[in-house]
Backbone bond lengths (Angstrom), bond angles and torsions (degrees), N, CA, C in turn:
res aa  C-N    CA-C-N  psi(-1)  N-CA   C-N-CA  omega(-1)  CA-C   N-CA-C  phi
1 X - - - 1.451 - - 1.521 108.66 -
2 X 1.295 117.32 138.02 1.457 123.62 -178.88 1.521 109.60 -100.85
3 X 1.330 116.28 130.30 1.459 121.34 176.16 1.512 108.71 -108.08
4 X 1.298 116.59 130.84 1.456 120.85 175.73 1.516 107.94 -101.53
5 X 1.331 116.61 121.97 1.457 120.96 -178.45 1.516 110.45 -85.40
6 X 1.315 115.02 136.99 1.450 120.67 170.13 1.514 107.25 -85.18
7 X 1.306 116.59 162.06 1.445 120.04 174.63 1.515 108.76 -72.85
8 X 1.319 116.55 124.64 1.464 120.70 177.95 1.516 109.06 -70.35
9 X 1.322 115.86 136.61 1.456 121.18 179.84 1.520 112.01 -106.52
10 X 1.341 116.01 -8.63 1.453 120.60 178.77 1.509 110.06 -156.94
11 X 1.330 115.45 157.50 1.465 121.25 178.62 1.518 108.58 -145.80
12 X 1.324 115.53 151.30 1.460 120.84 178.40 1.519 109.37 -145.83
13 X 1.317 115.55 142.17 1.450 121.33 174.37 1.519 108.71 -64.65
14 X 1.323 116.60 138.98 1.463 121.58 -179.76 1.528 109.47 -104.09
15 X 1.325 115.91 127.61 1.454 122.04 169.18 1.520 106.26 -106.51
16 X 1.326 117.61 106.15 1.470 119.51 -178.04 1.529 111.61 -56.35
17 X 1.340 115.72 137.73 1.464 122.34 -176.93 1.518 108.29 -150.89
18 X 1.313 117.07 129.22 1.461 121.15 -178.36 1.528 113.53 -73.23
19 X 1.329 117.75 -16.34 1.467 120.73 -172.34 1.515 115.73 -119.85
20 X 1.329 117.80 -6.43 1.460 120.19 -173.22 1.524 111.11 -126.52
21 X 1.335 116.26 132.01 1.463 121.46 175.37 1.525 109.98 -69.25
22 X 1.319 116.00 163.48 1.458 120.75 176.20 1.529 109.30 -57.85
23 X 1.323 118.45 135.34 1.472 120.27 -175.92 1.528 113.97 -61.86
24 X 1.336 117.61 -26.86 1.459 121.13 179.29 1.518 113.67 -89.14
25 X 1.331 117.14 7.28 1.459 120.95 -175.54 1.512 110.16 85.00
26 X 1.318 115.69 -174.47 1.463 120.55 -178.36 1.530 109.95 -62.28
27 X 1.326 115.42 133.52 1.462 120.27 178.70 1.529 109.51 -93.81
28 X 1.319 116.01 164.94 1.467 120.70 -179.98 1.520 112.33 -91.95
29 X 1.333 117.14 -17.36 1.467 122.16 179.84 1.521 108.34 -166.88
30 X 1.319 114.99 166.68 1.455 121.62 172.52 1.522 107.99 -117.36
31 X 1.326 116.16 150.59 1.452 120.47 170.09 1.521 106.38 -114.53
32 X 1.315 116.20 122.12 1.461 122.47 -178.20 1.529 107.93 -91.19
33 X 1.349 116.26 117.42 1.463 119.61 179.86 1.527 112.13 -100.87
34 X 1.334 117.36 -21.35 1.462 122.67 173.30 1.521 106.90 -134.45
35 X 1.316 116.56 121.59 1.456 122.00 -175.02 1.526 112.71 -60.96
36 X 1.328 115.72 154.83 1.457 121.71 178.77 1.514 110.79 158.09
37 X 1.323 116.33 -160.73 1.466 122.41 177.82 1.527 109.83 -93.08
38 X 1.331 115.55 148.28 1.464 120.77 177.56 1.518 108.15 -131.83
39 X 1.329 116.20 115.73 1.464 122.39 175.66 1.525 107.43 -99.84
40 X 1.331 116.44 127.13 1.465 120.26 -173.82 1.526 112.10 -137.36
41 X 1.317 113.99 162.07 1.455 122.04 163.24 1.520 105.04 -106.54
42 X 1.322 115.66 116.81 1.457 120.87 -178.36 1.524 110.49 -68.35
43 X 1.322 115.85 165.80 1.462 121.92 179.93 1.522 111.50 -54.59
44 X 1.337 117.78 -34.44 1.472 121.42 -178.48 1.527 113.33 -86.16
45 X 1.344 117.79 -0.54 1.457 121.43 177.74 1.512 115.82 102.01
46 X 1.326 118.03 -9.40 1.465 121.05 178.29 1.529 110.40 -68.95
47 X 1.330 117.29 142.16 1.460 122.22 174.35 1.519 108.77 -100.76
48 X 1.331 115.93 130.02 1.458 121.93 -175.51 1.527 108.73 -142.97
49 X 1.335 116.22 145.68 1.459 120.95 171.09 1.526 108.39 -116.78
50 X 1.321 115.80 124.27 1.465 122.51 175.59 1.524 106.29 -98.18
51 X 1.330 117.01 124.59 1.456 121.21 -174.68 1.521 112.01 -102.22
52 X 1.325 114.40 143.04 1.471 122.46 176.15 1.529 112.24 52.99
53 X 1.307 116.84 49.37 1.466 121.71 -178.24 1.531 108.62 -76.38
54 X 1.334 117.46 126.73 1.467 119.69 -179.89 1.529 111.28 -76.76
55 X 1.325 115.16 166.23 1.463 121.28 175.80 1.514 109.25 -62.63
56 X 1.349 115.72 137.87 1.455 121.89 177.69 1.513 110.80 133.23
57 X 1.332 116.87 -175.70 1.466 120.61 -177.93 1.520 111.60 -74.24
58 X 1.329 115.40 144.84 1.454 122.86 176.19 1.524 106.36 -127.58
59 X 1.322 116.71 110.48 1.469 122.49 -172.81 1.509 113.73 -79.07
60 X 1.323 117.09 69.03 1.462 121.32 177.53 1.528 109.12 -129.81
61 X 1.325 116.34 137.60 1.467 121.93 177.76 1.523 108.24 -91.88
62 X 1.322 116.73 113.73 1.458 120.78 -177.12 1.521 110.90 -125.56
63 X 1.335 114.61 151.88 1.466 118.43 175.57 1.518 111.94 -107.87
64 X 1.347 117.06 -14.63 1.464 120.27 179.91 1.523 109.52 -149.84
65 X 1.329 115.93 136.88 1.456 122.01 170.55 1.529 105.28 -108.21
66 X 1.319 115.34 119.44 1.460 121.33 -173.76 1.533 111.39 -81.80
67 X 1.336 115.55 142.13 1.463 120.51 175.93 1.526 110.18 -70.80
68 X 1.333 115.50 -41.37 1.460 120.25 179.54 1.526 109.57 -73.09
69 X 1.313 115.97 114.77 1.451 120.44 178.22 1.517 114.69 100.27
70 X 1.339 117.96 -11.08 1.463 120.60 -179.98 1.517 110.11 -96.67
71 X 1.332 115.31 124.10 1.462 121.28 176.38 1.526 111.64 -119.08
72 X 1.325 117.69 -13.27 1.465 122.46 179.53 1.529 110.01 -81.66
73 X 1.316 115.34 163.38 1.464 122.14 172.05 1.514 107.35 -108.24
74 X 1.345 116.64 129.28 1.459 120.18 -174.40 1.524 112.35 -135.77
75 X 1.311 114.14 158.77 1.464 124.19 168.97 1.517 107.58 -115.19
76 X 1.328 116.56 144.49 1.469 121.21 173.56 1.524 107.85 -90.04
77 X 1.322 117.03 133.40 1.468 122.82 177.85 1.523 109.09 -107.86
78 X 1.334 115.51 134.08 1.463 121.97 -176.33 1.521 110.65 -121.11
79 X 1.317 115.72 152.71 1.465 119.86 179.25 1.521 112.62 -94.86
80 X 1.305 117.17 3.27 1.485 119.10 175.58 1.498 110.24 -144.16
């Protein structure tokens, strides 16, 4: 499947938290600055762990990055 990225208009540092959604709301993508695993709650509510994610953009819309299971460092990318 091919994902077409929109130009990000905003970015925010992510502090993984098991109980709190991203302060800016659901993001349109993540940017991985330090490789590792990323445990998230997707925009639709599904919980997923992405393993061994390399540095670079990850085209997933998430509302929460979980502390449990996340070892990567990420930024949230927003379209507004």
